N, C-alpha and C positions, 0 to 999 in steps of 0.2 A: 940589751934584751932582744932576742930575735923577734918575738911577738910584736914589740913596739916598732921595730924597723919595718916589718911587713905592713903594719897598720898605716904607716906613712904613705905607702904605695897604694893602699886600698884596692887590692886585686879583686877581680870578679871570681877567679878560681885560683887555687893553689894546687899544683900538680907535683906529686911525689913520684918521680920516675928515677929509680936508682938511689933513692934516699933510704939509707940503712939504719936510721935512728928512730926510736919510738917517740912519738909526739905526746906530750902530757895532756891530760884532760883540760887543764887550765889553758894551754895553748889552743886546743881544739875548740874550746868554748868561745874564743875570740873571733872565729871566722866561720862563715856560712858554708862555703864550698871548698873542701879539701878532698882531693881524689888521689887514688894510688893505682899504679900499674903493677899487677902481680902475675908472675908466670905460672899460674895454676888456676883451675876452675874453682868455683865456690865450694867450700867445704873439703877441698882436696889440697893437702900439702901446704898449710899456712907457714909463714915465717921464712927463714933462710933455707937455702939448699933445696928449694921446691923442685927444680928441674932434676937434680940428682936423685931426690926421693921418688919422683915419678919414674925415672929411668930404672931405678932399683925395683920398683913395684912391677914394672913391665917385665924385667928379667925374671921375676918370680911368678910371672903369668897371672898377676892379679888385675892388671889393666891392659888395654891396648891403645889408650889415648890419654892425653893430658890437655892442657889448654892455657889460655890467658884470660884474665879478667881486669876490668877497670871498676873500682868500687869507691864509695865514699869512705873516708877514714873515720873510725871511731876508736875509743880506747882499746877495744879488743882487736888483736892482730888479724888483719885480712878478713874481717867479719862484717864490714859495713855494707850498706845497701848497694847491690850490684847495678852498674850502669849498662855494661855490655860484656859479652864473652866471645871467645873464639876457641873452638875445639880443634886440637892438633893431633893428628894421627901419629902413632909411633910404629915404625916398621922393623921387621926382623933384622934387616941389615944395618940399622942405625947404630952409630956410636953415640956416646954422650955429646960429643961436639956437634954431630949432625943434628941431634935434637935441639941443642942450644941455638944453632944457626937457624933452624926452621922457626923456632919460637921468636927469635929476634927479628926475623924477616917480617912477621906479622904484627909485632908490638906497636910500631909507630902508627900504622894504619888504624889499629884498634883504638889507640889513645886519641888520635885525631877525630875518629868517629864519635868517641865519647864526648869530646869537647864540643863537637858540632851538635850532639844531642842536647848538651846543656845550653848551648847558644840558642837552640831551637826549642827550648822548654816553654813553648807558648801554645796557644790553641791552634791546632792544625785546621787550616781552611780547606785544603784539598791535597790529595795524593795523586800525582800524575804518573805518566809512564816512566819518566826519569827524574822528575823534580817534585819536591813537596813544598807546599806553601803554608806559612804560619803567620798569625797575627804578630806584629812587632810593637807597634804603638798606634796611636790614633791616626797618624798620617802616613804610616808605612807598613809594609809587609816584608817578610823574609822568605827568600826562595832558596831552598837547600837542594844543591845538585848532588844526586846520589850516584853510586857506582852501577846502578841498574842499566842494562843494555836491552833495548827493545827493538823488535823488527816486525813489521806488519801487525802492529798493535799487540804484540805478544812479548812478555818478559822472557828473554833468552837466557841470560846469566848475569852475574855481576863481574865487572872488570875493575880490578884494583887500581885506584887512582883516577878513574874516568871522571868522577864527579868534580874533582879538583881541576882537571884539564878543561872540562866543559864550562866550568865557572870562569876560568881565566880567559878562555876563548870569547865568551860572551862579553866579559868586561873589556877586553881588548877591542872588539868590534864596536861596542857601544861608544867607547872613547873615540875611535877613529871616524865614526859617522855623525858626530855631533854637529858638524858643519852642514849636514843635510837636513837633519830633523832632531829636535830635542828627544831625550829618552827618560826613562823612569829611574835610572840607577842613582843610588845615593852613595853607597860604599860597599866594599867587600869584606867579609869575615870568613877566613879560611875558604871553604867551598860553598859559601852562602853569599847571596847578594841581598842587601837591604835596598828596597825600591819604594818609590812613591805609590801610595794607594791610587788606583785608577779605576774608572768604569771601563771594563773591557768591551771592546767592540767585537761582537760574536762572529767574527769572520776570520778565516785564514787567507791572507792575500798571497797567493802563490804566483811567483814570477818564473817563467820558463824561457830559457834561451835555446833549448833543443827539444825536438819531439822524441820522447822516450818514455820509459816507465812500463810497469806491468800490473799495477793495481787497478781496481775497478774505476777509480777516479782519474787515472793517468791519461794524459793527452793521447799517447800512442794507442792505448787500449780502445778508446772511442774512435780514433781515426782508422785503426785497423779493422774495426767492426763496420766500417762504411760511413760513419758520420763525418760530415765536413764542417759542421758548425758546433763549436765547443765553447761554452761560457759566453755565448753571443758573438764569438769571433769566427769568421769564415776562413777556412783553410783550403788551398788548392789541391787538386789531384796530383799524384805522383811523388808525394813525400815519402822518404824512407826512414825507418827507425834509426834513431840517434843522429839524425840530420840537424844541422844548425838552422834555426829559423832566421829569416831575413832581419827580424827585429824582435827583441824580447816581448812577450805578451803577458798580460795579467789575467790569471784564471782563478778567481776566488772560489772558496768552498765554505760550507758551514762548519761550525765547530761542534758537531754532534758526535755521538758514538760512532755513527757511520757518516762520513763526510759526503756532502752533496754539492756537486759543482753548481756555481751560480754565475749568472751574467751580471753586468753592472746594472742593467735595467731591473733584474730581480731584486737587487739590493735597494733600489729606489722604491720599487713597488711594495716591498715589505716594510717600508719606512724605517729601515735600519740606519740609514745615513741620508743627509740632504745631498743635493747635487754638488754644492760647494764643498762639503766634507769629502765626498767621494772623489771629486776631481783632485783635491789636495792629496789624499792618500794615494791615489793612482800615480800622481806625479812623483811623490816621494818614494814609493815602492820601486818604481822604475829607475829613479836616480840611485837608490841604494843598491839595486842589482847591478847597474853598470859600474858603480864604484867597486863593488865586490868582485866583479869580473876582472876589472883592471888590476886590483891588488893581487888576486889569485893568480892571474896570468904572469905577473912579475915574479911569482914564486913557484912557477912550474905546474900550476893547476888550472883546470877549467871549472868554473862555477856553472854547473849545468842548470840547476833550478833550486829554488829555495822558497821558504814561506816567511812572511812577516806578520806580526800581530801589532795592533795599535789599540790605544785606550785614550780616555779623556781624563786629565788630571783634575784636581779639585777646583782649578780655575777654568775648567772647560777647554783647555788646550789639548789638541791631539798630539800624542807622543808615541814613540816607538817603545814597545814593551816585550816581555817574555825573553826571547833570545834572538840572536842575529848571526847569520852565516856560520853557525856551528855545524858539526858533522851530524848532529841529530835533526837539524832543521833543513839541511841542504844536501844536494847531491854534487859530489866533486868527482872529476876524472883527472887522471894524470895527463898533463899537456903533451 
């Protein structure tokens, strides 16, 4: 009996992708999460031959688009609660095979996004520029890396697969830097990281190896405007944009809607950290940056600048959190 075999596995989710058989109500009653990938939008072209049906309707000038959906499976065919959808344009020059290929191109991504939605079916804590945070359990949270692309604090577009790459990059660097400082990562699920709950230290610790940038908080903007002291650090006259600094510098900022540059003395005066905690973080941030520079250089890149975030775990230990050396948190140049 198929139902009994599957019960032995005790799956979190059953995915019907290419499954062309009707599941009985008795089977469906045995499992909580059964989902189906169907190449049509809700209420349009249920059952077999949905792509052919959509193509025929287009030729009859009844529609100019079709789509894909992932939905929960119920006894009624392709009528369960919808998890997500993707609208697919049909063009005048399309053949049936063109339409099939376009739909197939987006199917896997939509299915993975649906699974991630189910994985993250928890209370949302925060939605950031590119990542969403959810409650996972009492001791951990889940960070979902989305396909959103942002620049200068604005959402520019979505890039297919970006979230998965961003998640893998963070995981790779967290694993590679454990010898420098412990981090919050527990495990990865698709494009999500399950991490320890931490008390976030409300500062972005920016380390810079070059004088560059164009934003209001960038070192070059302040220097080019005539300032020679930035984040409590004195810089000499005569520096040029994109010039390498003699030694990397730590230039913290606040974690507000509009970041504010801070000196180490500001951090102490505001009672954000003790001197011992600040000295530890400063040492580790510079170690992380030098290691990142070394690894990047070996692979043909220059790690120009980056930001690190730290938190305190439930035992009060300072750990590395958020992300590390990704293209969203770092500036890279080709060597």
